[in-house]
N, CA and C atoms as an extended XYZ file, in Angstrom:
324
Properties=species:S:1:pos:R:3:atomname:S:1:resname:S:1:resid:I:1 pbc="F F F"
N        18.866       10.272      -11.268 N   MET     1
C        17.484        9.946      -11.034 CA  MET     1
C        17.039       10.544       -9.706 C   MET     1
N        15.883       11.191       -9.723 N   LYS     2
C        15.360       11.812       -8.520 CA  LYS     2
C        14.959       10.757       -7.498 C   LYS     2
N        15.277       11.021       -6.242 N   LYS     3
C        14.888       10.133       -5.147 CA  LYS     3
C        13.781       10.805       -4.339 C   LYS     3
N        12.806       10.038       -3.953 N   TYR     4
C        11.682       10.513       -3.157 CA  TYR     4
C        11.805        9.966       -1.741 C   TYR     4
N        11.257       10.695       -0.780 N   ASP     5
C        11.134       10.185        0.577 CA  ASP     5
C         9.855        9.362        0.631 C   ASP     5
N         9.916        8.211        1.269 N   VAL     6
C         8.735        7.362        1.415 CA  VAL     6
C         8.323        7.374        2.880 C   VAL     6
N         7.064        7.752        3.113 N   VAL     7
C         6.527        7.834        4.469 CA  VAL     7
C         5.289        6.944        4.554 C   VAL     7
N         5.297        6.024        5.491 N   LEU     8
C         4.118        5.186        5.730 CA  LEU     8
C         3.299        5.847        6.830 C   LEU     8
N         2.040        6.178        6.519 N   ASP     9
C         1.226        6.803        7.556 CA  ASP     9
C         0.769        5.745        8.559 C   ASP     9
N         0.098        6.181        9.600 N   THR    10
C        -0.298        5.281       10.682 CA  THR    10
C        -1.171        4.137       10.183 C   THR    10
N        -2.091        4.435        9.267 N   ASP    11
C        -2.957        3.375        8.736 CA  ASP    11
C        -2.143        2.312        8.015 C   ASP    11
N        -1.173        2.725        7.216 N   ALA    12
C        -0.341        1.760        6.485 CA  ALA    12
C         0.488        0.921        7.454 C   ALA    12
N         1.043        1.544        8.474 N   GLU    13
C         1.804        0.790        9.483 CA  GLU    13
C         0.891       -0.210       10.188 C   GLU    13
N        -0.327        0.223       10.516 N   ASP    14
C        -1.295       -0.682       11.150 CA  ASP    14
C        -1.639       -1.853       10.228 C   ASP    14
N        -1.798       -1.552        8.930 N   ASP    15
C        -2.083       -2.616        7.964 CA  ASP    15
C        -0.967       -3.651        7.952 C   ASP    15
N         0.277       -3.183        7.916 N   LEU    16
C         1.413       -4.113        7.909 CA  LEU    16
C         1.428       -4.965        9.170 C   LEU    16
N         1.160       -4.340       10.307 N   PHE    17
C         1.134       -5.088       11.565 CA  PHE    17
C         0.010       -6.124       11.548 C   PHE    17
N        -1.176       -5.727       11.068 N   ASP    18
C        -2.314       -6.650       11.025 CA  ASP    18
C        -2.030       -7.841       10.110 C   ASP    18
N        -1.413       -7.577        8.964 N   ILE    19
C        -1.062       -8.655        8.033 CA  ILE    19
C        -0.057       -9.588        8.693 C   ILE    19
N         0.959       -9.017        9.327 N   TYR    20
C         1.965       -9.820       10.024 CA  TYR    20
C         1.305      -10.696       11.093 C   TYR    20
N         0.466      -10.079       11.922 N   ALA    21
C        -0.169      -10.814       13.019 CA  ALA    21
C        -1.045      -11.943       12.492 C   ALA    21
N        -1.793      -11.684       11.443 N   TYR    22
C        -2.666      -12.711       10.879 CA  TYR    22
C        -1.853      -13.907       10.376 C   TYR    22
N        -0.801      -13.626        9.627 N   VAL    23
C         0.020      -14.717        9.087 CA  VAL    23
C         0.744      -15.458       10.216 C   VAL    23
N         1.245      -14.734       11.195 N   ALA    24
C         1.956      -15.367       12.305 CA  ALA    24
C         1.046      -16.299       13.095 C   ALA    24
N        -0.200      -15.895       13.288 N   VAL    25
C        -1.140      -16.711       14.058 CA  VAL    25
C        -1.651      -17.892       13.234 C   VAL    25
N        -1.907      -17.669       11.947 N   ASN    26
C        -2.540      -18.684       11.119 CA  ASN    26
C        -1.573      -19.525       10.297 C   ASN    26
N        -0.303      -19.164       10.299 N   ASP    27
C         0.678      -19.921        9.538 CA  ASP    27
C         1.947      -19.999       10.380 C   ASP    27
N         3.051      -19.521        9.856 N   LEU    28
C         4.319      -19.570       10.584 CA  LEU    28
C         4.873      -18.169       10.791 C   LEU    28
N         5.544      -17.976       11.896 N   THR    29
C         6.174      -16.687       12.161 CA  THR    29
C         7.222      -16.373       11.100 C   THR    29
N         7.947      -17.386       10.630 N   ASP    30
C         8.942      -17.157        9.573 CA  ASP    30
C         8.298      -16.609        8.311 C   ASP    30
N         7.135      -17.150        7.940 N   LYS    31
C         6.430      -16.645        6.764 CA  LYS    31
C         5.952      -15.220        6.991 C   LYS    31
N         5.490      -14.945        8.194 N   ALA    32
C         5.043      -13.588        8.528 CA  ALA    32
C         6.214      -12.614        8.434 C   ALA    32
N         7.376      -13.019        8.945 N   ASP    33
C         8.574      -12.170        8.872 CA  ASP    33
C         8.936      -11.861        7.421 C   ASP    33
N         8.939      -12.894        6.585 N   LYS    34
C         9.317      -12.713        5.178 CA  LYS    34
C         8.305      -11.842        4.440 C   LYS    34
N         7.019      -12.068        4.683 N   LEU    35
C         5.987      -11.267        4.026 CA  LEU    35
C         6.087       -9.809        4.459 C   LEU    35
N         6.249       -9.582        5.757 N   PHE    36
C         6.386       -8.216        6.268 CA  PHE    36
C         7.568       -7.509        5.604 C   PHE    36
N         8.709       -8.182        5.553 N   ALA    37
C         9.907       -7.597        4.940 CA  ALA    37
C         9.681       -7.309        3.458 C   ALA    37
N         9.024       -8.216        2.753 N   SER    38
C         8.771       -8.022        1.325 CA  SER    38
C         7.819       -6.858        1.076 C   SER    38
N         6.770       -6.763        1.872 N   LEU    39
C         5.832       -5.652        1.710 CA  LEU    39
C         6.502       -4.314        2.016 C   LEU    39
N         7.283       -4.291        3.068 N   ARG    40
C         7.997       -3.052        3.433 CA  ARG    40
C         8.994       -2.672        2.331 C   ARG    40
N         9.717       -3.646        1.818 N   ARG    41
C        10.678       -3.405        0.743 CA  ARG    41
C         9.970       -2.868       -0.510 C   ARG    41
N         8.800       -3.423       -0.803 N   THR    42
C         8.023       -2.964       -1.953 CA  THR    42
C         7.616       -1.502       -1.761 C   THR    42
N         7.220       -1.155       -0.560 N   CYS    43
C         6.887        0.253       -0.272 CA  CYS    43
C         8.106        1.150       -0.491 C   CYS    43
N         9.245        0.725       -0.008 N   LEU    44
C        10.451        1.543       -0.103 CA  LEU    44
C        10.978        1.660       -1.527 C   LEU    44
N        10.583        0.745       -2.406 N   LYS    45
C        10.975        0.849       -3.811 CA  LYS    45
C        10.373        2.091       -4.472 C   LYS    45
N         9.380        2.668       -3.822 N   LEU    46
C         8.767        3.878       -4.357 CA  LEU    46
C         9.698        5.090       -4.273 C   LEU    46
N        10.866        4.912       -3.653 N   LYS    47
C        11.862        5.991       -3.620 CA  LYS    47
C        12.264        6.399       -5.022 C   LYS    47
N        12.212        5.455       -5.929 N   THR    48
C        12.522        5.748       -7.329 CA  THR    48
C        11.303        5.412       -8.181 C   THR    48
N        11.012        6.223       -9.116 N   LEU    49
C         9.930        6.027      -10.084 CA  LEU    49
C         8.561        5.758       -9.463 C   LEU    49
N         8.108        6.600       -8.543 N   PRO    50
C         6.801        6.348       -7.929 CA  PRO    50
C         5.634        6.498       -8.905 C   PRO    50
N         5.851        7.190      -10.021 N   TYR    51
C         4.766        7.369      -10.986 CA  TYR    51
C         4.507        6.120      -11.815 C   TYR    51
N         5.292        5.058      -11.589 N   ARG    52
C         5.068        3.815      -12.340 CA  ARG    52
C         3.772        3.128      -11.910 C   ARG    52
N         3.287        3.441      -10.717 N   GLY    53
C         2.040        2.845      -10.256 CA  GLY    53
C         0.857        3.405      -11.028 C   GLY    53
N        -0.237        2.658      -10.998 N   ASN    54
C        -1.427        3.109      -11.707 CA  ASN    54
C        -2.465        3.659      -10.733 C   ASN    54
N        -3.413        4.404      -11.271 N   VAL    55
C        -4.545        4.870      -10.471 CA  VAL    55
C        -5.464        3.663      -10.259 C   VAL    55
N        -5.843        3.374       -9.017 N   PRO    56
C        -6.730        2.230       -8.784 CA  PRO    56
C        -8.027        2.389       -9.577 C   PRO    56
N        -8.435        1.353      -10.314 N   PRO    57
C        -9.630        1.477      -11.147 CA  PRO    57
C       -10.883        1.856      -10.364 C   PRO    57
N       -10.978        1.394       -9.124 N   GLU    58
C       -12.147        1.713       -8.295 CA  GLU    58
C       -12.248        3.213       -8.031 C   GLU    58
N       -11.090        3.873       -7.928 N   LEU    59
C       -11.092        5.315       -7.700 CA  LEU    59
C       -11.206        6.084       -9.008 C   LEU    59
N       -10.569        5.580      -10.044 N   PHE    60
C       -10.636        6.226      -11.356 CA  PHE    60
C       -12.088        6.335      -11.828 C   PHE    60
N       -12.859        5.284      -11.580 N   GLU    61
C       -14.271        5.262      -11.989 CA  GLU    61
C       -15.088        6.390      -11.383 C   GLU    61
N       -14.688        6.863      -10.201 N   ILE    62
C       -15.430        7.951       -9.563 CA  ILE    62
C       -14.677        9.279       -9.654 C   ILE    62
N       -13.662        9.327      -10.519 N   GLY    63
C       -12.958       10.574      -10.800 CA  GLY    63
C       -11.877       10.973       -9.812 C   GLY    63
N       -11.461       10.051       -8.962 N   VAL    64
C       -10.398       10.334       -7.991 CA  VAL    64
C        -9.095        9.804       -8.570 C   VAL    64
N        -8.179       10.723       -8.891 N   VAL    65
C        -6.945       10.295       -9.566 CA  VAL    65
C        -5.668       10.662       -8.803 C   VAL    65
N        -5.788       11.168       -7.590 N   GLU    66
C        -4.578       11.562       -6.859 CA  GLU    66
C        -3.884       10.417       -6.131 C   GLU    66
N        -4.502        9.251       -6.139 N   PHE    67
C        -3.889        8.089       -5.505 CA  PHE    67
C        -3.408        7.111       -6.573 C   PHE    67
N        -2.321        6.417       -6.247 N   ARG    68
C        -1.757        5.415       -7.150 CA  ARG    68
C        -1.577        4.132       -6.351 C   ARG    68
N        -1.288        3.048       -7.069 N   GLU    69
C        -1.052        1.788       -6.378 CA  GLU    69
C         0.029        0.987       -7.086 C   GLU    69
N         0.722        0.182       -6.291 N   ILE    70
C         1.584       -0.872       -6.796 CA  ILE    70
C         1.125       -2.141       -6.094 C   ILE    70
N         1.521       -3.269       -6.628 N   ARG    71
C         1.037       -4.529       -6.070 CA  ARG    71
C         2.179       -5.446       -5.663 C   ARG    71
N         1.928       -6.144       -4.599 N   TYR    72
C         2.721       -7.291       -4.192 CA  TYR    72
C         1.659       -8.351       -3.929 C   TYR    72
N         1.341       -9.097       -4.969 N   LYS    73
C         0.145       -9.950       -4.980 CA  LYS    73
C         0.056      -10.836       -3.756 C   LYS    73
N        -1.130      -10.908       -3.172 N   PRO    74
C        -2.379      -10.273       -3.574 CA  PRO    74
C        -2.579       -8.886       -2.962 C   PRO    74
N        -1.533       -8.305       -2.410 N   PHE    75
C        -1.666       -7.041       -1.694 CA  PHE    75
C        -1.536       -5.845       -2.625 C   PHE    75
N        -2.259       -4.800       -2.272 N   ARG    76
C        -2.238       -3.552       -3.021 CA  ARG    76
C        -1.748       -2.463       -2.078 C   ARG    76
N        -0.745       -1.737       -2.517 N   ILE    77
C        -0.145       -0.665       -1.729 CA  ILE    77
C        -0.579        0.645       -2.371 C   ILE    77
N        -1.375        1.432       -1.635 N   LEU    78
C        -1.919        2.676       -2.172 CA  LEU    78
C        -1.191        3.861       -1.580 C   LEU    78
N        -0.891        4.816       -2.441 N   TYR    79
C        -0.071        5.952       -2.031 CA  TYR    79
C        -0.409        7.190       -2.844 C   TYR    79
N         0.085        8.314       -2.368 N   SER    80
C        -0.021        9.568       -3.107 CA  SER    80
C         1.363       10.199       -3.137 C   SER    80
N         1.545       11.110       -4.084 N   ILE    81
C         2.835       11.792       -4.236 CA  ILE    81
C         2.601       13.280       -4.030 C   ILE    81
N         3.347       13.846       -3.097 N   GLU    82
C         3.253       15.275       -2.811 CA  GLU    82
C         4.668       15.840       -2.837 C   GLU    82
N         4.984       16.548       -3.911 N   GLY    83
C         6.335       17.070       -4.063 CA  GLY    83
C         7.329       15.930       -4.189 C   GLY    83
N         8.281       15.878       -3.272 N   SER    84
C         9.287       14.823       -3.313 CA  SER    84
C         9.032       13.753       -2.244 C   SER    84
N         7.768       13.686       -1.780 N   THR    85
C         7.406       12.704       -0.755 CA  THR    85
C         6.324       11.770       -1.278 C   THR    85
N         6.541       10.481       -1.073 N   VAL    86
C         5.538        9.468       -1.375 CA  VAL    86
C         4.908        9.078       -0.041 C   VAL    86
N         3.608        9.292        0.071 N   ASN    87
C         2.874        8.943        1.286 CA  ASN    87
C         2.108        7.654        1.055 C   ASN    87
N         2.521        6.595        1.745 N   VAL    88
C         1.834        5.311        1.647 CA  VAL    88
C         0.673        5.347        2.637 C   VAL    88
N        -0.543        5.146        2.115 N   HIS    89
C        -1.746        5.278        2.933 CA  HIS    89
C        -2.297        3.941        3.411 C   HIS    89
N        -2.144        2.897        2.616 N   CYS    90
C        -2.662        1.610        3.056 CA  CYS    90
C        -2.027        0.458        2.291 C   CYS    90
N        -2.012       -0.676        2.955 N   VAL    91
C        -1.552       -1.930        2.379 CA  VAL    91
C        -2.703       -2.907        2.602 C   VAL    91
N        -3.376       -3.268        1.502 N   LEU    92
C        -4.624       -4.016        1.619 CA  LEU    92
C        -4.580       -5.316        0.840 C   LEU    92
N        -5.329       -6.277        1.314 N   ASP    93
C        -5.487       -7.539        0.603 CA  ASP    93
C        -6.443       -7.281       -0.554 C   ASP    93
N        -5.963       -7.427       -1.770 N   GLY    94
C        -6.748       -7.142       -2.951 CA  GLY    94
C        -7.922       -8.068       -3.169 C   GLY    94
N        -8.051       -9.100       -2.365 N   ARG    95
C        -9.180      -10.033       -2.503 CA  ARG    95
C       -10.415       -9.536       -1.760 C   ARG    95
N       -10.263       -8.446       -1.045 N   ARG    96
C       -11.389       -7.898       -0.285 CA  ARG    96
C       -12.202       -6.936       -1.146 C   ARG    96
N       -13.299       -6.434       -0.627 N   ASP    97
C       -14.160       -5.480       -1.332 CA  ASP    97
C       -13.449       -4.133       -1.382 C   ASP    97
N       -12.660       -3.951       -2.432 N   MET    98
C       -11.800       -2.771       -2.520 CA  MET    98
C       -12.589       -1.473       -2.691 C   MET    98
N       -13.677       -1.495       -3.404 N   GLN    99
C       -14.458       -0.274       -3.627 CA  GLN    99
C       -14.852        0.354       -2.289 C   GLN    99
N       -15.411       -0.443       -1.413 N   THR   100
C       -15.857        0.055       -0.120 CA  THR   100
C       -14.675        0.472        0.750 C   THR   100
N       -13.657       -0.358        0.798 N   ILE   101
C       -12.490       -0.058        1.640 CA  ILE   101
C       -11.828        1.242        1.198 C   ILE   101
N       -11.616        1.404       -0.095 N   LEU   102
C       -10.946        2.607       -0.586 CA  LEU   102
C       -11.780        3.849       -0.322 C   LEU   102
N       -13.072        3.765       -0.500 N   GLN   103
C       -13.913        4.931       -0.240 CA  GLN   103
C       -13.886        5.284        1.241 C   GLN   103
N       -13.898        4.271        2.119 N   GLU   104
C       -13.856        4.529        3.550 CA  GLU   104
C       -12.505        5.074        3.992 C   GLU   104
N       -11.433        4.497        3.488 N   ARG   105
C       -10.098        4.830        3.976 CA  ARG   105
C        -9.492        6.066        3.339 C   ARG   105
N        -9.666        6.233        2.037 N   LEU   106
C        -8.961        7.309        1.350 CA  LEU   106
C        -9.794        8.560        1.127 C   LEU   106
N       -11.087        8.434        1.166 N   LEU   107
C       -11.933        9.572        0.847 CA  LEU   107
C       -12.645       10.150        2.061 C   LEU   107
N       -12.137        9.863        3.239 N   ARG   108
C       -12.779       10.413        4.443 CA  ARG   108
C       -12.370       11.827        4.681 C   ARG   108
């Protein structure tokens, strides 16, 4: 089975930090640690079978199909595949206004 390199860009790393900080401040540091580890692990699972993710419907509707997503509910991990590299672009709370966020973040 082919293995891909997984690279989290600066925005995705910032997203993970922001999620961690929010949970640590508003809940428990232990929960923040576990959530951070789970989200990071989910990103790294893209080393194998990255094409299993789907094209986000918000982007598909406007004809943008180069991005894919996997979920760790309620979070959505958006990425693209270039050769043997999976580039993770963002880790977002799926309860937010995804149409606007995706257009701002991925289509700039």
